[in-house]
KOLVEX-410885 format. One record per residue (C-alpha): residue number from 1; residue in one letter; y negated, x, z negated. Coordinates in nm, 4 decimals, always signed. Example, Ala and Ser with C-alpha at 12.3 -4.5 7.8 and 13.67 -1.06 7.14 Angstrom:
<sites>
num  residu  y  x  z
1  A  +0.4500  +1.2300  -0.7800 .
2  S  +0.1060  +1.3670  -0.7140 .
</sites>
This chain:
<sites>
num  residu  y  x  z
1  M  +4.5777  -6.0307  +17.3971 .
2  A  +4.7619  -6.1966  +17.6735 .
3  E  +5.1319  -6.1498  +17.6309 .
4  G  +5.2219  -6.2215  +17.9925 .
5  S  +5.2125  -5.8515  +18.0795 .
6  Q  +5.4146  -5.7511  +17.7743 .
7  E  +5.6839  -6.0158  +17.7796 .
8  G  +5.9340  -5.7797  +17.9305 .
9  L  +5.8524  -5.4873  +17.7016 .
10  K  +6.0952  -5.3893  +17.4297 .
11  L  +5.9821  -5.4271  +17.0742 .
12  F  +5.9029  -5.1056  +16.8904 .
13  G  +6.1217  -5.0326  +16.5906 .
14  F  +6.4743  -5.1128  +16.4819 .
15  E  +6.6533  -5.4438  +16.4396 .
16  I  +6.9369  -5.5249  +16.2023 .
17  K  +7.2210  -5.6918  +16.3878 .
18  R  +7.2852  -6.0412  +16.2563 .
19  A  +7.5341  -6.3090  +16.3372 .
20  K  +7.3915  -6.5780  +16.5628 .
21  D  +7.2980  -6.8861  +16.3695 .
22  K  +7.3170  -7.2001  +16.5786 .
23  S  +7.2408  -7.4323  +16.2906 .
24  D  +6.8857  -7.4848  +16.4163 .
25  E  +7.0235  -7.6395  +16.7335 .
26  K  +7.2001  -7.8990  +16.5208 .
27  R  +6.8827  -7.9715  +16.3186 .
28  P  +6.6114  -8.0432  +16.5777 .
29  S  +6.2514  -8.0775  +16.4571 .
30  I  +5.9058  -8.1190  +16.6070 .
31  V  +5.7451  -7.8703  +16.3647 .
32  P  +5.8269  -7.4994  +16.3286 .
33  P  +5.9905  -7.3647  +16.0119 .
34  R  +5.7634  -7.3276  +15.7114 .
35  D  +5.6094  -6.9850  +15.6822 .
36  D  +5.4716  -6.8810  +15.3432 .
37  E  +5.3726  -6.5382  +15.4758 .
38  G  +5.0753  -6.6649  +15.6768 .
39  G  +5.1978  -6.5677  +16.0219 .
40  S  +4.9907  -6.6750  +16.3188 .
41  Y  +5.1632  -6.9305  +16.5379 .
42  A  +5.1587  -6.8825  +16.9102 .
43  T  +5.3103  -7.1238  +17.1580 .
44  A  +5.5070  -6.9907  +17.4497 .
45  S  +5.4801  -7.1982  +17.7650 .
46  G  +5.5832  -7.1787  +18.1292 .
47  T  +5.9053  -7.1913  +18.3247 .
48  H  +6.2067  -6.9669  +18.3523 .
49  Y  +6.0143  -6.7662  +18.6123 .
50  G  +5.7687  -6.6391  +18.3548 .
51  Q  +5.5930  -6.7067  +18.0259 .
52  Y  +5.2411  -6.6723  +17.8948 .
53  L  +5.1630  -6.6170  +17.5307 .
54  N  +4.8030  -6.6362  +17.4185 .
55  L  +4.7438  -6.3999  +17.1260 .
56  D  +4.3813  -6.3353  +17.2016 .
57  G  +4.1082  -6.3871  +16.9899 .
58  D  +3.9555  -6.5408  +16.7006 .
59  D  +4.2509  -6.5183  +16.4643 .
60  S  +4.2686  -6.1400  +16.4799 .
61  K  +3.8925  -6.1050  +16.4460 .
62  D  +3.8822  -6.3465  +16.1535 .
63  N  +4.1535  -6.1591  +15.9664 .
64  Y  +3.9788  -5.8277  +16.0273 .
65  Q  +3.6396  -5.9587  +15.9147 .
66  L  +3.7953  -6.1236  +15.6109 .
67  I  +3.9660  -5.8033  +15.4996 .
68  M  +3.6446  -5.6064  +15.5522 .
69  K  +3.4617  -5.8641  +15.3408 .
70  Y  +3.7176  -5.8258  +15.0618 .
71  R  +3.6850  -5.4473  +15.0662 .
72  G  +3.3049  -5.4609  +15.0649 .
73  N  +3.2920  -5.6986  +14.7688 .
74  A  +3.5464  -5.4871  +14.5811 .
75  M  +3.2890  -5.2048  +14.5715 .
76  H  +3.0496  -5.4115  +14.3600 .
77  P  +3.0370  -5.2460  +14.0137 .
78  E  +3.1341  -5.5559  +13.8107 .
79  V  +3.4030  -5.6544  +14.0609 .
80  D  +3.5427  -5.3012  +14.0630 .
81  A  +3.5593  -5.3040  +13.6828 .
82  A  +3.7447  -5.6376  +13.6854 .
83  I  +3.9892  -5.5150  +13.9519 .
84  E  +4.0541  -5.1982  +13.7538 .
85  D  +4.1367  -5.4091  +13.4467 .
86  I  +4.3885  -5.6065  +13.6516 .
87  V  +4.5485  -5.3036  +13.8167 .
88  N  +4.5652  -5.1049  +13.4928 .
89  E  +4.7369  -5.3945  +13.3173 .
90  A  +4.9868  -5.4428  +13.6006 .
91  I  +5.0691  -5.0769  +13.6693 .
92  T  +5.1086  -4.8843  +13.3466 .
93  G  +5.3167  -4.5862  +13.2521 .
94  S  +5.2739  -4.2171  +13.2065 .
95  E  +5.3861  -3.8906  +13.3557 .
96  L  +5.6945  -3.8919  +13.1367 .
97  E  +5.8305  -4.2320  +13.2388 .
98  Q  +5.8793  -4.4314  +13.5578 .
99  T  +5.6327  -4.7122  +13.6165 .
100  L  +5.9008  -4.9627  +13.7152 .
101  D  +6.2769  -4.9804  +13.7558 .
102  V  +6.5390  -5.2151  +13.8956 .
103  N  +6.7339  -5.4390  +13.6574 .
104  L  +7.0937  -5.5139  +13.7615 .
105  D  +7.2251  -5.6644  +13.4369 .
106  N  +7.2638  -6.0129  +13.5844 .
107  V  +7.4015  -5.8991  +13.9203 .
108  D  +7.7746  -5.9680  +13.9492 .
109  V  +7.8864  -5.6601  +14.1429 .
110  P  +8.1080  -5.3635  +14.0505 .
111  D  +7.9527  -5.0732  +13.8617 .
112  K  +8.0037  -4.8491  +14.1643 .
113  I  +7.7825  -5.0784  +14.3767 .
114  K  +7.5251  -5.0979  +14.0974 .
115  K  +7.5061  -4.7209  +14.0912 .
116  L  +7.4454  -4.7083  +14.4678 .
117  I  +7.1770  -4.9780  +14.4434 .
118  K  +7.0050  -4.7883  +14.1623 .
119  E  +7.0124  -4.4654  +14.3656 .
120  E  +6.8618  -4.6341  +14.6720 .
121  F  +6.5912  -4.7967  +14.4596 .
122  D  +6.4965  -4.4579  +14.3154 .
123  N  +6.4941  -4.3185  +14.6678 .
124  I  +6.2510  -4.5893  +14.7824 .
125  Y  +6.0383  -4.5255  +14.4725 .
126  S  +6.0232  -4.1599  +14.5688 .
127  M  +5.9437  -4.2224  +14.9388 .
128  L  +5.6535  -4.4460  +14.8384 .
129  N  +5.5414  -4.1725  +14.5956 .
130  F  +5.4830  -4.4604  +14.3583 .
131  K  +5.4522  -4.2367  +14.0545 .
132  E  +5.1243  -4.0956  +14.1877 .
133  L  +5.0115  -4.3655  +14.4302 .
134  G  +5.1313  -4.6774  +14.2484 .
135  H  +4.7824  -4.7627  +14.1265 .
136  D  +4.6322  -4.7299  +14.4759 .
137  I  +4.9153  -4.9236  +14.6428 .
138  F  +4.8806  -5.2152  +14.4029 .
139  R  +4.5009  -5.2145  +14.4391 .
140  R  +4.5231  -5.2211  +14.8210 .
141  W  +4.7641  -5.5133  +14.8015 .
142  Y  +4.5431  -5.7009  +14.5547 .
143  V  +4.2175  -5.6496  +14.7461 .
144  D  +4.3474  -5.7018  +15.1014 .
145  G  +4.5892  -5.9784  +15.0098 .
146  R  +4.8619  -5.8138  +15.2216 .
147  L  +5.0424  -5.4834  +15.2432 .
148  Y  +5.2142  -5.3240  +15.5432 .
149  H  +5.4476  -5.0250  +15.5618 .
150  H  +5.6270  -4.8805  +15.8630 .
151  L  +5.9928  -4.8023  +15.7920 .
152  V  +6.0897  -4.4889  +15.9871 .
153  L  +6.4545  -4.4204  +16.0786 .
154  N  +6.6501  -4.1358  +16.2325 .
155  N  +6.7166  -4.2739  +16.5811 .
156  D  +7.0133  -4.0419  +16.6292 .
157  N  +7.1854  -4.1752  +16.3187 .
158  P  +7.0443  -4.5104  +16.1993 .
159  K  +7.3179  -4.5408  +15.9335 .
160  E  +7.1345  -4.2788  +15.7299 .
161  G  +6.8874  -4.5526  +15.6471 .
162  I  +6.5130  -4.5321  +15.5961 .
163  Q  +6.3881  -4.1747  +15.6048 .
164  E  +6.0138  -4.2307  +15.5565 .
165  I  +5.7800  -4.5105  +15.4532 .
166  R  +5.4323  -4.4891  +15.6067 .
167  P  +5.1438  -4.7158  +15.5028 .
168  I  +4.9670  -4.9186  +15.7734 .
169  D  +4.6077  -5.0374  +15.7559 .
170  A  +4.6235  -5.4111  +15.6865 .
171  A  +4.3187  -5.4716  +15.9070 .
172  K  +4.5090  -5.3443  +16.2118 .
173  M  +4.8262  -5.5494  +16.1659 .
174  R  +4.9170  -5.9137  +16.1849 .
175  K  +5.2316  -6.1182  +16.1868 .
176  V  +5.3002  -6.3495  +16.4785 .
177  K  +5.5564  -6.6254  +16.5082 .
178  K  +5.6245  -6.7259  +16.8678 .
179  V  +5.7429  -7.0832  +16.8992 .
180  K  +5.9129  -7.2119  +17.2134 .
181  H  +5.9356  -7.5880  +17.2649 .
182  K  +6.1480  -7.8100  +17.4814 .
183  K  +6.0953  -8.1715  +17.5745 .
184  D  +6.3259  -8.4310  +17.4269 .
185  P  +6.4644  -8.6375  +17.7205 .
186  V  +6.4837  -8.9531  +17.5095 .
187  T  +6.1566  -8.9628  +17.3132 .
188  G  +5.9516  -8.7190  +17.5179 .
189  A  +5.8516  -8.5293  +17.2033 .
190  K  +5.8208  -8.1501  +17.1911 .
191  I  +6.1105  -8.0114  +16.9880 .
192  V  +6.1207  -7.6587  +16.8550 .
193  E  +6.3807  -7.4734  +17.0591 .
194  K  +6.3411  -7.1164  +16.9404 .
195  T  +6.1217  -6.9105  +16.7074 .
196  E  +6.0656  -6.5376  +16.7196 .
197  E  +5.8848  -6.3280  +16.4598 .
198  F  +5.7250  -5.9915  +16.5197 .
199  F  +5.4201  -5.7858  +16.4271 .
200  I  +5.1324  -5.6661  +16.6409 .
201  Y  +4.9525  -5.3401  +16.5716 .
202  Q  +4.6051  -5.3033  +16.7237 .
203  E  +4.4041  -4.9841  +16.6880 .
204  K  +4.0883  -5.1887  +16.7486 .
205  P  +4.1410  -5.5240  +16.5767 .
206  G  +4.0110  -5.8279  +16.7578 .
207  S  +3.9768  -5.6480  +17.0910 .
208  S  +4.1276  -5.7710  +17.4125 .
209  T  +4.3219  -5.4495  +17.4591 .
210  S  +4.6965  -5.4605  +17.4306 .
211  G  +4.8586  -5.3892  +17.1017 .
212  V  +5.2034  -5.2670  +17.0060 .
213  K  +5.4725  -5.5237  +16.9294 .
214  M  +5.6834  -5.4156  +16.6319 .
215  T  +6.0109  -5.5652  +16.5180 .
216  N  +6.0270  -5.7694  +16.2029 .
217  D  +6.2811  -5.5340  +16.0428 .
218  S  +6.0821  -5.2148  +16.0993 .
219  V  +5.7827  -5.3387  +15.8973 .
220  S  +5.7620  -5.4043  +15.5257 .
221  Y  +5.5273  -5.6988  +15.4718 .
222  V  +5.4116  -5.8249  +15.1328 .
223  T  +5.1402  -6.0845  +15.0837 .
224  S  +4.9506  -6.2286  +14.7902 .
225  G  +5.1262  -6.5629  +14.8351 .
226  L  +4.7893  -6.7416  +14.8603 .
227  L  +4.7241  -6.9439  +15.1751 .
228  T  +4.4335  -7.1421  +15.3135 .
229  E  +4.4425  -7.5200  +15.3120 .
230  D  +4.5982  -7.5306  +15.6586 .
231  R  +4.8604  -7.2768  +15.5391 .
232  K  +4.7988  -7.0525  +15.8383 .
233  K  +4.6051  -6.7637  +15.6875 .
234  I  +4.6769  -6.5324  +15.3989 .
235  V  +4.3872  -6.4827  +15.1583 .
236  S  +4.3338  -6.2337  +14.8803 .
237  H  +4.2928  -6.3058  +14.5107 .
238  L  +3.9298  -6.2098  +14.5695 .
239  H  +3.8807  -6.5054  +14.8049 .
240  K  +3.7801  -6.7570  +14.5389 .
241  A  +3.5427  -6.5017  +14.3911 .
242  L  +3.3451  -6.4421  +14.7137 .
243  K  +3.0821  -6.7041  +14.6346 .
244  P  +3.0235  -6.5947  +14.2710 .
245  I  +3.0080  -6.2298  +14.3845 .
246  N  +2.7478  -6.3048  +14.6533 .
247  Q  +2.5463  -6.5166  +14.4097 .
248  L  +2.5549  -6.2404  +14.1506 .
249  R  +2.4478  -5.9807  +14.4062 .
250  M  +2.1521  -6.1929  +14.5245 .
251  M  +2.0466  -6.2713  +14.1687 .
252  E  +2.0497  -5.9042  +14.0746 .
253  D  +1.8444  -5.8077  +14.3809 .
254  A  +1.6014  -6.0906  +14.3139 .
255  L  +1.5732  -5.9793  +13.9515 .
256  V  +1.4862  -5.6228  +14.0515 .
257  I  +1.2319  -5.7364  +14.3094 .
258  Y  +1.0714  -5.9767  +14.0607 .
259  R  +1.0446  -5.7046  +13.7985 .
260  L  +0.8865  -5.4646  +14.0420 .
261  A  +0.6446  -5.7270  +14.1610 .
262  R  +0.5436  -5.8686  +13.8235 .
263  A  +0.5821  -5.5831  +13.5812 .
264  P  +0.3024  -5.3510  +13.6998 .
265  E  -0.0604  -5.4300  +13.6580 .
266  R  -0.2581  -5.4905  +13.9757 .
267  R  -0.6186  -5.4072  +14.0381 .
268  I  -0.8995  -5.5952  +14.2105 .
269  F  -1.1495  -5.3734  +14.3924 .
270  Y  -1.4920  -5.5225  +14.4658 .
271  I  -1.6465  -5.2880  +14.7248 .
272  D  -2.0187  -5.2900  +14.7752 .
273  V  -2.0802  -5.2796  +15.1499 .
274  G  -2.4579  -5.3245  +15.1237 .
275  N  -2.6232  -5.4375  +15.4462 .
276  M  -2.3575  -5.2871  +15.6766 .
277  P  -2.2796  -5.4782  +15.9928 .
278  R  -1.9563  -5.6719  +15.9949 .
279  G  -1.7627  -5.4143  +16.1999 .
280  K  -1.8766  -5.1155  +15.9969 .
281  A  -1.8114  -5.3039  +15.6725 .
282  E  -1.4528  -5.3754  +15.7761 .
283  Q  -1.3925  -5.0118  +15.8761 .
284  Y  -1.5410  -4.8923  +15.5486 .
285  M  -1.3073  -5.1258  +15.3580 .
286  K  -1.0051  -4.9979  +15.5514 .
287  D  -1.0946  -4.6355  +15.4772 .
288  I  -1.1231  -4.7056  +15.1050 .
289  M  -0.7938  -4.9048  +15.1041 .
290  A  -0.6030  -4.6276  +15.2845 .
291  K  -0.7330  -4.3773  +15.0346 .
292  Y  -0.6396  -4.5572  +14.7117 .
293  R  -0.3699  -4.8170  +14.7828 .
294  N  -0.0013  -4.8039  +14.6743 .
295  K  +0.2816  -4.8696  +14.9179 .
296  L  +0.6052  -4.9008  +14.7188 .
297  V  +0.8981  -5.0709  +14.8909 .
298  Y  +1.2309  -5.1658  +14.7302 .
299  D  +1.5473  -5.1070  +14.9352 .
300  A  +1.8102  -5.3693  +14.8401 .
301  K  +2.0984  -5.1744  +14.9988 .
302  T  +2.0534  -4.8510  +14.8081 .
303  G  +1.8478  -4.9684  +14.5099 .
304  E  +1.5854  -4.7024  +14.5822 .
305  I  +1.2077  -4.7243  +14.5802 .
306  R  +1.0228  -4.5448  +14.8545 .
307  D  +0.6660  -4.5036  +14.9651 .
308  D  +0.6323  -4.6805  +15.2987 .
309  R  +0.2887  -4.7529  +15.4387 .
310  K  +0.4255  -4.9355  +15.7442 .
311  H  +0.5455  -5.2378  +15.5493 .
312  Q  +0.3526  -5.4748  +15.3321 .
313  S  +0.4678  -5.4841  +14.9735 .
314  M  +0.4127  -5.7168  +14.6833 .
315  L  +0.2465  -5.4430  +14.4794 .
316  E  -0.0723  -5.4488  +14.6869 .
317  D  -0.4047  -5.4353  +14.5114 .
318  F  -0.6763  -5.6793  +14.6074 .
319  W  -0.9783  -5.5507  +14.8025 .
320  L  -1.2803  -5.7789  +14.8262 .
321  P  -1.6152  -5.6914  +14.9948 .
322  R  -1.9397  -5.7593  +14.8126 .
323  R  -2.2759  -5.7827  +14.9847 .
324  E  -2.6066  -5.6440  +14.8686 .
325  G  -2.7456  -5.8308  +14.5793 .
326  G  -2.4158  -5.8449  +14.3946 .
327  R  -2.3060  -5.6391  +14.1021 .
328  G  -2.2062  -5.3431  +14.3178 .
329  T  -1.8631  -5.1782  +14.3261 .
330  E  -1.6358  -5.3066  +14.0495 .
331  I  -1.2682  -5.2668  +13.9532 .
332  S  -1.0887  -5.5211  +13.7378 .
333  T  -0.7207  -5.5458  +13.6330 .
334  L  -0.4674  -5.8308  +13.6488 .
335  S  -0.2110  -5.8142  +13.3683 .
336  G  +0.1590  -5.7866  +13.4509 .
337  G  +0.4225  -6.0535  +13.4006 .
338  E  +0.5640  -6.1430  +13.0626 .
339  N  +0.9120  -6.2431  +12.9404 .
340  L  +1.0731  -6.0040  +13.1867 .
341  G  +1.3653  -5.9366  +12.9521 .
342  Q  +1.5361  -6.2726  +13.0065 .
343  I  +1.8619  -6.2214  +13.1977 .
344  E  +2.0594  -6.5282  +13.0929 .
345  D  +2.1059  -6.6273  +13.4558 .
346  I  +2.2529  -6.2844  +13.5408 .
347  I  +2.4952  -6.3054  +13.2485 .
348  Y  +2.5968  -6.6554  +13.3582 .
349  F  +2.6918  -6.5407  +13.7088 .
350  Q  +2.8727  -6.2361  +13.5684 .
351  K  +3.0858  -6.4611  +13.3481 .
352  R  +3.1465  -6.6946  +13.6395 .
353  M  +3.2621  -6.4044  +13.8518 .
354  Y  +3.5019  -6.2849  +13.5796 .
355  R  +3.6428  -6.6381  +13.5433 .
356  S  +3.7074  -6.6549  +13.9158 .
357  L  +3.9114  -6.3322  +13.8887 .
358  N  +4.1081  -6.4600  +13.5840 .
359  V  +3.9805  -6.1716  +13.3714 .
360  P  +3.8922  -6.2536  +13.0058 .
361  I  +3.5179  -6.2772  +12.9597 .
362  S  +3.5484  -6.0780  +12.6367 .
363  R  +3.6167  -5.7700  +12.8478 .
364  L  +3.2746  -5.8064  +13.0093 .
365  D  +3.0891  -5.7504  +12.6799 .
366  T  +3.2079  -5.3991  +12.6062 .
367  E  +2.9228  -5.3135  +12.3683 .
368  T  +3.0523  -5.5354  +12.0876 .
369  V  +3.4170  -5.4464  +12.1263 .
370  Q  +3.5661  -5.3111  +11.8062 .
371  G  +3.8304  -5.0421  +11.8201 .
372  I  +4.0265  -4.9151  +12.1159 .
373  L  +4.2677  -5.2064  +12.1535 .
374  G  +4.0276  -5.4939  +12.1880 .
375  R  +3.7596  -5.6965  +12.0187 .
376  S  +3.9754  -5.7162  +11.7100 .
377  T  +4.3379  -5.7098  +11.6097 .
378  E  +4.3636  -6.0752  +11.7018 .
379  I  +4.5122  -6.1722  +12.0372 .
380  N  +4.3088  -6.4627  +12.1693 .
381  R  +4.4189  -6.7280  +12.4141 .
382  D  +4.2325  -6.5701  +12.7072 .
383  E  +4.4314  -6.2498  +12.6713 .
384  L  +4.7572  -6.4425  +12.6704 .
385  K  +4.6544  -6.6289  +12.9864 .
386  F  +4.5560  -6.2984  +13.1431 .
387  Q  +4.8937  -6.1468  +13.0593 .
388  K  +5.0726  -6.4400  +13.2252 .
389  F  +4.8538  -6.3890  +13.5333 .
390  I  +4.9536  -6.0219  +13.5401 .
391  D  +5.3205  -6.1209  +13.5175 .
392  R  +5.2798  -6.3485  +13.8218 .
393  L  +5.1158  -6.0648  +14.0155 .
394  R  +5.4032  -5.8341  +13.9257 .
395  M  +5.6618  -6.0870  +14.0416 .
396  R  +5.4899  -6.1211  +14.3774 .
397  F  +5.4340  -5.7470  +14.4210 .
398  S  +5.8030  -5.6829  +14.3528 .
399  H  +5.8818  -5.8246  +14.6986 .
400  L  +5.7691  -5.4859  +14.8329 .
401  F  +6.0789  -5.3276  +14.6804 .
402  Y  +6.3068  -5.6257  +14.7481 .
403  G  +6.2362  -5.6199  +15.1223 .
404  I  +6.2787  -5.2443  +15.1651 .
405  L  +6.5848  -5.2296  +14.9380 .
406  K  +6.7563  -5.5077  +15.1314 .
407  K  +6.7150  -5.3306  +15.4656 .
408  Q  +6.8191  -4.9957  +15.3196 .
409  L  +7.1413  -5.1305  +15.1646 .
410  I  +7.2391  -5.3246  +15.4767 .
411  M  +7.1825  -5.0309  +15.7130 .
412  K  +7.3808  -4.7938  +15.4925 .
413  G  +7.6645  -5.0427  +15.4707 .
414  V  +7.6489  -5.0831  +15.0944 .
415  I  +7.6216  -5.4631  +15.1173 .
416  T  +7.6027  -5.7345  +15.3816 .
417  E  +7.3212  -5.9815  +15.4340 .
418  D  +7.5406  -6.2569  +15.2867 .
419  D  +7.5913  -6.0456  +14.9737 .
420  W  +7.2156  -6.0054  +14.9356 .
421  D  +7.1591  -6.3807  +14.9724 .
422  T  +7.4177  -6.4390  +14.6997 .
423  W  +7.2675  -6.2293  +14.4214 .
424  K  +6.9072  -6.1631  +14.5309 .
425  N  +6.7768  -6.4077  +14.2677 .
426  D  +6.9608  -6.2178  +13.9936 .
427  L  +6.7957  -5.8868  +14.0773 .
428  T  +6.4647  -5.8134  +13.9049 .
429  V  +6.2135  -5.5328  +13.8810 .
430  D  +6.1119  -5.4330  +13.5280 .
431  Y  +5.7615  -5.2969  +13.4753 .
432  V  +5.6512  -5.0788  +13.1901 .
433  K  +5.4734  -5.3041  +12.9442 .
434  D  +5.1524  -5.2297  +12.7639 .
435  N  +5.2965  -5.1250  +12.4291 .
436  H  +4.9699  -5.1719  +12.2413 .
437  F  +4.9346  -5.5318  +12.3529 .
438  A  +5.2995  -5.6085  +12.2814 .
439  E  +5.2768  -5.4586  +11.9330 .
440  L  +4.9631  -5.6550  +11.8485 .
441  R  +5.1104  -5.9774  +11.9835 .
442  D  +5.4429  -5.9378  +11.7985 .
443  A  +5.2679  -5.8367  +11.4762 .
444  E  +5.0411  -6.1404  +11.4879 .
445  M  +5.3306  -6.3775  +11.5600 .
446  L  +5.5372  -6.2275  +11.2766 .
447  T  +5.2441  -6.2577  +11.0352 .
448  N  +5.1979  -6.6257  +11.1174 .
449  R  +5.5696  -6.6965  +11.0749 .
450  L  +5.5844  -6.5189  +10.7391 .
451  E  +5.2847  -6.7174  +10.6165 .
452  S  +5.4621  -7.0383  +10.7147 .
453  L  +5.7773  -6.9121  +10.5395 .
454  D  +5.5873  -6.8582  +10.2147 .
455  R  +5.4648  -7.2173  +10.2249 .
456  V  +5.8134  -7.3706  +10.2609 .
457  Q  +6.0000  -7.1212  +10.0404 .
458  N  +5.9810  -7.3441  +9.7321 .
459  Y  +6.1334  -7.6350  +9.9209 .
460  V  +6.4376  -7.4469  +10.0589 .
461  G  +6.7560  -7.5940  +9.9098 .
462  D  +6.5930  -7.9235  +9.8144 .
463  Y  +6.4361  -8.0506  +10.1353 .
464  F  +6.5061  -7.7750  +10.3939 .
465  S  +6.8200  -7.5776  +10.4586 .
466  K  +6.8186  -7.2023  +10.5057 .
467  E  +6.9444  -7.2380  +10.8638 .
468  W  +6.6701  -7.4883  +10.9488 .
469  V  +6.4039  -7.2480  +10.8227 .
470  Q  +6.5517  -6.9642  +11.0257 .
471  K  +6.5486  -7.1706  +11.3458 .
472  N  +6.2239  -7.3683  +11.3124 .
473  V  +5.9993  -7.1431  +11.1025 .
474  L  +6.1142  -6.7935  +11.2015 .
475  H  +6.2280  -6.9127  +11.5477 .
476  L  +6.5504  -6.7124  +11.5422 .
477  S  +6.8264  -6.7822  +11.7923 .
478  D  +7.1882  -6.8472  +11.6948 .
479  E  +7.2788  -6.4910  +11.7886 .
480  D  +6.9915  -6.3519  +11.5823 .
481  I  +7.0939  -6.5621  +11.2815 .
482  E  +7.4563  -6.4500  +11.3057 .
483  Q  +7.3598  -6.0859  +11.3410 .
484  M  +7.1055  -6.1118  +11.0603 .
485  N  +7.3602  -6.2645  +10.8188 .
486  K  +7.6095  -5.9860  +10.8987 .
487  Q  +7.3501  -5.7182  +10.8341 .
488  I  +7.2404  -5.8789  +10.5072 .
489  G  +7.6032  -5.9067  +10.3926 .
490  G  +7.6700  -5.5451  +10.4790 .
491  E  +7.3627  -5.4256  +10.2942 .
492  V  +7.4674  -5.6207  +9.9806 .
493  E  +7.8119  -5.4592  +9.9862 .
494  D  +7.6654  -5.1113  +10.0267 .
495  E  +7.4333  -5.1432  +9.7267 .
496  P  +7.5581  -4.9478  +9.4232 .
497  Q  +7.6689  -5.1662  +9.1382 .
498  D  +7.5274  -5.1022  +8.7921 .
499  E  +7.7967  -4.9780  +8.5487 .
500  P  +7.8256  -5.1749  +8.2238 .
501  E  +7.6875  -5.0017  +7.9189 .
502  P  +7.9487  -4.8903  +7.6618 .
503  Q  +7.9752  -5.1235  +7.3653 .
504  G  +7.9626  -4.9854  +7.0123 .
505  D  +8.2456  -5.0131  +6.7573 .
506  D  +8.2087  -5.3406  +6.5686 .
507  S  +8.4447  -5.2233  +6.2913 .
508  E  +8.1744  -5.0115  +6.1541 .
</sites>
């Protein structure tokens, strides 16, 4: 898309008024600012009479094709199962409780401001309809590697804030950073003079038709945080699994074709053609073949088997002519293949695919799983690594709420942009944890600590102090130790004391 015709057009959407920052003019550089959001860089050139911005091409098409590839691979049964495990672990909750909530305990603002922030967060949660669509929103973000939402305002009264949040197809959007250079009179180097960020919406991605330029503030943009080696393109968490997925798909198709080709028995027909001339003998053979042959074709796209006589298949019988003087017409059988039950290679690629998605391999073998909580009551190391991976996904996904909440609070005048920059790192989003996993993990840790306590109990007072055991064996903090000692002391005081038994009269 050539931007020369659109340079004078106003950007669609709203912009938050900000104070002009001239600090960049005091810090000249030959490279544009670092962008961790994967925005496409476009260089503006020309004179003050006009500018030309080349946004055509390959970048838009590549992003579109890449997203389509992610979505296609996500439909593979094993990949879909792995993605569902990830999404279900990240987004939990029930109809009775909210999936996530904002945590303002560490934010140093008055309680009145905290109440307003909490109300606006709940409002955003409601506009996203996250209670019902939270699973789908997180899955779209995970598969596509990016998530776009259009923030709709009331143009007559922008101070009312965001009125609606509409999802945008990630394949039709892309972020662009326009960089304008100027020539340094001393060194002759190109120095970054100005950068401008905006979004482009194209109904037909990759086409040469003009798109719609949208302001940076009117679009909510959340990425996976994963970039290519040149740090110019955003990729999904599925990107590193593309090769194992394709290998698994080809191996499964090859396995099916091999089984169909080798499993059935094939026949050899020896047809007695007598003293027929060559032409008549060939026609006679064709008539017999058309009458008795099988034409089964395997469709790799649908997994169906159909009867198709227009294509040659690997299940063909063998037809051989036999002249007069032979043993006449004869039919013999070739046995089918053996050892067709070996699928070690398929299992290998399935495990490799699960590893690439950071999903524990134990979840692949569902037939041997014991109970409803896992293979056993033991939490293995793979599950702990998987839980840490889920926590990282949650932290990145939380930027969806951070970005929208920031714009909402600033437009309504609750805070300023400087206020947000001050305490944005203290604000967190709490997700509902998987209670079953937490209970199993805490129970196992407590069991191990109590076993260690039993081993050192006989040495307490001689070689180890009680405080040392509490800190190093039970791993209690100073606050926990102080609180625990108070509770133990209170319980001792509350226990009823045994009354002394009356003594008999010794004078007797």
